[in-house]
C-alpha positions in Angstrom: -36.5 107.7 48.1 -38.9 109.3 50.5 -41.6 107.4 52.2 -45.1 108.8 52.9 -45.7 110.8 56.1 -48.6 108.5 56.8 -46.5 105.3 56.8 -43.6 106.8 58.7 -45.8 108.4 61.3 -47.9 105.4 62.3 -46.4 105.3 65.8 -46.5 109.0 66.3 -42.8 109.5 65.8 -41.7 107.7 69.0 -41.4 104.2 70.4 -44.3 101.8 70.1 -44.0 101.0 73.8 -43.1 97.4 73.3 -39.4 97.5 74.3 -39.8 95.0 77.1 -41.5 92.5 74.8 -38.8 92.8 72.2 -36.1 92.4 74.9 -37.8 89.3 76.2 -38.0 87.8 72.8 -34.3 88.5 72.2 -33.5 86.8 75.5 -35.6 83.8 74.5 -33.8 83.5 71.2 -30.5 83.6 73.2 -31.7 80.4 75.1 -32.9 82.1 78.3 -36.1 80.6 79.8 -38.6 83.5 80.0 -42.1 83.4 81.6 -43.9 85.3 78.8 -46.9 87.1 80.3 -47.0 89.6 77.6 -49.3 89.2 74.6 -52.8 87.7 74.4 -51.9 84.4 72.8 -53.6 81.3 74.0 -51.3 78.6 75.4 -53.3 76.0 73.5 -53.4 75.8 69.8 -56.5 76.0 67.6 -58.6 72.9 68.3 -57.7 70.0 66.0 -61.3 69.7 64.8 -61.2 73.3 63.5 -57.9 72.6 61.8 -59.4 69.5 60.2 -62.4 71.5 58.9 -59.9 74.0 57.4 -57.9 71.2 55.8 -61.0 69.4 54.5 -62.3 72.7 53.0 -59.0 73.3 51.2 -59.0 69.8 49.8 -62.6 70.3 48.7 -61.6 73.3 46.6 -62.2 76.3 48.8 -58.9 77.8 47.6 -59.9 80.3 45.0 -61.3 83.8 45.3 -64.0 84.2 47.9 -66.9 86.7 48.1 -65.3 90.0 49.1 -67.9 90.6 51.8 -67.7 87.0 53.1 -69.3 83.8 52.2 -73.1 83.6 52.6 -73.1 80.7 55.0 -70.6 82.3 57.4 -72.4 85.7 57.3 -75.6 83.9 58.2 -74.0 82.1 61.1 -72.4 85.2 62.4 -75.7 87.0 62.1 -77.4 84.3 64.1 -74.8 84.4 66.8 -75.0 88.1 67.2 -78.8 88.0 67.3 -78.7 85.3 70.0 -76.1 87.0 72.1 -77.4 90.6 71.9 -81.1 90.3 71.2 -80.8 92.8 68.3 -82.1 91.3 65.0 -79.1 90.9 62.7 -79.1 89.6 59.2 -76.3 88.7 56.8 -76.7 92.2 55.2 -75.4 93.6 58.6 -72.3 91.4 58.5 -69.0 91.9 56.7 -66.3 89.2 57.1 -62.8 90.6 57.5 -59.3 89.2 58.1 -59.3 89.6 61.8 -60.2 92.3 64.3 -57.3 94.6 63.3 -58.6 94.7 59.7 -62.0 95.6 61.2 -60.5 98.5 63.2 -58.9 99.9 60.0 -62.0 99.5 57.9 -64.4 101.0 60.4 -62.3 104.1 60.9 -62.1 104.5 57.1 -65.9 104.5 57.1 -66.2 107.0 59.9 -63.3 109.5 59.3 -62.0 111.7 56.5 -58.5 113.0 56.2 -57.6 115.1 59.3 -60.7 114.3 61.3 -60.4 113.8 65.1 -61.1 110.2 66.2 -61.5 109.6 69.9 -60.3 106.5 71.7 -60.1 105.5 75.4 -56.7 105.5 77.2 -55.5 102.8 78.3 -55.9 101.3 74.9 -54.8 98.3 72.8 -51.5 99.2 71.3 -52.5 99.5 67.7 -55.4 101.9 68.2 -53.7 105.3 67.6 -51.6 103.9 64.8 -54.7 102.5 63.1 -56.4 105.9 63.3 -53.3 107.6 61.9 -53.2 104.9 59.1 -56.5 106.1 57.8 -55.4 109.8 57.8 -57.4 110.7 60.9 -56.0 112.3 64.1 -56.0 110.2 67.3 -57.4 111.9 70.4 -57.0 110.0 73.7 -59.6 110.2 76.4 -58.1 109.1 79.7 -60.0 106.5 81.8 -58.7 107.1 85.3 -57.2 104.4 87.6 -59.3 105.7 90.6 -62.4 104.8 88.6 -61.0 101.3 87.9 -60.6 102.5 84.3 -64.3 103.0 83.7 -64.5 105.9 81.2 -66.2 109.1 82.4 -68.7 110.3 79.7 -68.0 113.9 80.8 -64.4 113.4 79.9 -65.4 112.1 76.4 -67.8 115.0 75.9 -65.0 117.5 76.8 -63.0 116.2 73.8 -65.8 115.4 71.4 -66.3 118.8 69.7 -65.5 118.4 66.0 -64.6 114.7 66.4 -66.1 112.0 64.1 -65.8 108.8 66.0 -65.2 107.1 69.3 -63.5 103.8 69.8 -64.3 101.7 72.9 -63.3 98.2 74.0 -65.3 96.2 76.6 -64.3 93.8 78.0 -61.2 95.8 77.9 -57.6 95.1 76.9 -55.4 95.9 78.8 -57.3 96.7 82.0 -59.9 93.9 82.2 -62.6 96.5 82.9 -66.1 95.7 81.7 -68.0 98.9 81.1 -71.1 99.2 83.3 -74.6 99.9 82.0 -74.3 103.4 83.4 -71.0 103.9 81.5 -72.4 102.6 78.3 -75.5 104.8 78.6 -73.3 107.8 79.1 -71.2 106.9 76.1 -74.3 106.5 73.9 -75.6 109.9 75.0 -72.3 111.6 74.1 -72.3 110.0 70.7 -75.8 111.2 70.0 -75.2 114.7 71.4 -72.0 115.1 69.3 -73.0 113.0 66.2 -70.2 110.5 66.7 -69.8 107.1 65.1 -69.3 104.5 67.9 -66.8 101.8 67.0 -67.1 99.0 69.5 -64.3 96.4 69.7 -66.0 93.4 71.3 -63.5 90.7 70.6 -63.4 89.6 74.3 -67.2 89.2 74.6 -66.8 85.5 75.6 -64.3 86.3 78.4 -66.6 87.8 81.0 -65.9 87.1 84.7 -68.1 89.7 86.4 -70.9 92.0 85.4 -72.6 91.9 82.0 -71.3 92.5 78.5 -73.4 95.2 76.9 -73.0 95.3 73.1 -73.2 98.9 72.0 -75.8 98.1 69.3 -78.3 97.2 72.0 -78.5 100.7 73.4 -81.5 102.9 72.4 -81.0 104.8 69.1 -77.5 103.5 68.6 -77.8 100.7 66.0 -77.4 102.9 63.0 -74.4 104.8 64.4 -72.5 101.8 65.8 -70.0 99.6 64.1 -69.1 96.4 66.1 -65.9 94.4 65.6 -65.9 90.7 66.4 -63.3 88.0 66.0 -62.7 84.3 66.5 -59.1 85.0 67.7 -59.9 85.0 71.4 -63.2 83.1 71.5 -61.9 80.1 69.5 -58.1 80.4 69.9 -57.8 81.2 66.2 -55.4 84.1 66.4 -53.3 83.1 63.4 -56.3 82.3 61.2 -57.1 86.0 60.8 -60.9 85.9 60.7 -63.4 88.3 62.1 -66.3 90.5 61.2 -67.9 94.0 61.3 -71.5 94.4 62.3 -73.4 97.6 61.2 -76.3 99.0 59.3 -76.9 97.7 55.8 -75.7 101.0 54.4 -72.5 100.9 56.4 -71.7 97.3 55.5 -72.3 98.1 51.8 -69.8 100.9 51.9 -67.2 99.1 54.0 -67.7 96.1 51.6 -66.5 98.4 48.8 -63.4 99.1 50.8 -62.8 95.4 51.2 -62.9 95.0 47.4 -60.1 97.5 47.1 -58.0 96.3 50.0 -58.2 92.7 51.4 -60.1 91.3 48.4 -61.8 88.8 50.7 -60.7 86.2 53.2 -59.5 82.7 52.2 -62.4 80.4 51.6 -60.9 77.5 53.6 -60.5 79.8 56.6 -64.1 80.9 56.3 -65.3 77.3 56.2 -63.3 76.6 59.3 -64.8 79.6 61.0 -68.3 78.4 60.0 -67.5 75.1 61.6 -66.0 76.7 64.7 -69.1 78.9 65.3 -71.3 75.8 64.9 -69.7 74.2 68.0 -71.8 76.5 70.2 -71.5 78.3 73.5 -70.1 75.3 75.4 -67.0 75.2 73.1 -66.4 78.9 73.6 -66.8 78.5 77.4 -64.2 75.8 77.3 -61.7 78.1 75.6 -62.4 80.9 78.2 -62.4 78.7 81.4 -58.6 78.7 81.9 -58.4 82.5 81.9 -61.2 82.7 84.6 -59.3 80.2 86.7 -55.9 82.0 86.3 -57.5 85.4 86.9 -58.7 84.1 90.3 -55.3 82.6 91.0 -53.6 86.0 90.4 -56.2 87.9 92.5 -55.8 85.5 95.4 -52.0 85.9 95.3 -52.3 89.7 95.2 -54.7 89.7 98.1 -52.0 88.2 100.3 -49.9 91.4 100.3 -50.4 95.1 100.4 -47.9 96.6 98.0 -49.3 95.6 94.6 -53.0 96.4 93.9 -55.0 94.5 91.3 -57.4 96.5 89.1 -60.8 94.6 89.2 -60.4 92.1 86.4 -63.9 91.7 85.2 -63.2 90.3 81.8 -60.5 89.5 79.1 -57.4 87.4 79.5 -55.3 89.9 81.5 -54.9 91.4 85.0 -53.6 94.9 85.4 -51.5 95.5 88.5 -50.8 98.9 90.2 -47.1 98.9 91.2 -46.8 102.6 92.0 -46.0 101.8 95.6 -42.6 100.4 94.5 -41.5 103.9 93.3 -40.9 102.6 89.8 -42.7 103.3 86.5 -44.4 100.4 84.9 -41.6 100.2 82.3 -38.9 100.4 85.0 -40.5 97.7 87.0 -41.1 95.4 84.0 -37.5 95.8 82.8 -36.1 94.9 86.3 -38.5 92.0 86.6 -37.3 90.7 83.3 -33.6 91.1 83.9 -33.6 89.8 87.5 -36.3 87.1 87.4 -36.8 86.3 83.7 -40.5 87.2 83.9 -41.9 89.3 81.1 -45.0 91.5 81.6 -46.2 94.5 79.7 -45.6 98.0 81.2 -48.8 100.0 81.6 -47.1 102.8 79.6 -47.3 100.5 76.5 -51.0 101.2 76.5 -51.1 104.9 77.1 -50.4 107.5 79.8 -53.4 106.6 81.9 -51.9 103.2 82.8 -48.5 104.6 83.9 -47.3 102.9 87.1 -49.1 99.7 86.2 -48.1 96.4 84.5 -50.3 94.1 82.5 -50.1 90.3 83.2 -51.4 88.1 80.4 -52.9 84.9 81.8 -51.4 82.8 79.0 -49.1 80.3 80.7 -49.9 77.1 82.7 -51.2 77.7 86.2 -48.1 76.5 88.0 -45.8 78.7 85.9 -48.1 81.7 86.3 -48.1 81.2 90.1 -44.3 81.0 90.2 -44.0 84.2 88.0 -46.4 86.1 90.2 -44.5 85.1 93.2 -41.3 86.6 91.8 -43.3 89.8 90.8 -44.8 90.2 94.3 -41.6 89.5 96.1 -39.7 92.0 94.0 -42.4 94.6 94.6 -42.2 94.0 98.4 -38.5 94.5 98.3 -38.7 97.7 96.3 -41.4 99.1 98.6 -39.3 98.5 101.7 -36.3 100.2 100.1 -38.3 103.2 98.9 
C-alpha cells in the first residue's frame, strides 16, 4: 500500500536532525549515565497542586466530551491573562483552547494557508516548524536570521522572500537561540506583514522566560491585531508539558473558523486537563516566576563559565530555557562537535544544524538539569573545545 506524499514528506525527505538525541537516548537505555542537555523538559514535575486539581476534576465528572473550542471558564481566564500581560483587550471569543502549542501551530497554518502556498518561518527554528507547514499542504520557506546579528531577523530578508507568501511564523523569546526580538525588529516584521498581506503567526510559549529586554506580543503592534494569531501554552510556564494544553489568540472571525477545524480534528481537550489549567493560571505571576527562576540562574551560570575562556562564544541568551553556543573555532560542525562530546564525555547537546542552516557551527544547551550537573557538563564541553581549537 502506498502512503500519501504529505505524510511521507513531513521531514522533507531527509533526516529530522535529531540523530544526536536519539543516540543519547539509546546510550541511556544501555545503562550509560548521560547528562541530557537536549530537549526543553523541566527537571521538576508538574506541581502537585495542579495534579491534585486535575485528579479532583476527573473524580468530579469532567471526563466526558468538552466544548470543542474550550470550556468557558478557561477561555475567560486565558483572556484575562492575555489582557493583563499585553494591554490588548481580549475576550473569550478571541481564545481557542488547543491540545498544546504544537496543535496551535498546525491549526493556525491551516487557517492561513491553502494547498501549495508559501509559508515563511525564521531559521534557526524549532524542529517541527517546516514539517508542520508541510503537514497542512503548504510550502515552507526559511528566512535566515544571521549569527552576526545575534539571530535577530532582518525585516529586509523577510521582505525579500515574501512575494506570494501567505504567512510568517516567528518565535520570541526564541527556541533555540534565546533571542528576544527587539522593538525595532518587531516593528519591521509588522511592516513587512502589512506590505505583503501576510498572516503573522507568533509562537509566544516562552513569554514567561524573559531574562533581558522586553517581550513584545505581536498583537500589540499597530494595525496587527486582525492579522496576527498568537500561540500560547502552559507547557513551559507551568511545567505542564505532558498535559498538552494551550491556546490560540486571534480575531473573533479567525477563532470561529479555527474552532470549526478543532471540531473536525482534536474534538476538544479533556475536561479534567482544562480544569487543571484553569487552576494553574489562577496561581498568578508569582507561581510562573517560580517555575522560570531556575532557568535564569542556570543561564547566568553558563554565561559565567563561557566568559572564562575564548574559544566558545555564547549567543546573548535573553530568554527561554536554552543557551546557544558558537563552537566554530573548534573546526567542527555543530553535529560533529555534539557527537564527539556525547561519545567522549557522555554529555548530550543539540547540534545547531538540528534547527536549520543558520545555526550551523553552534550547539544548543538546554538548562534542564541541576546546577551542579550543568556546571560539570559545561566544564567538559569547554575543555573539549579548548583542546580542539589548539589542535586545529
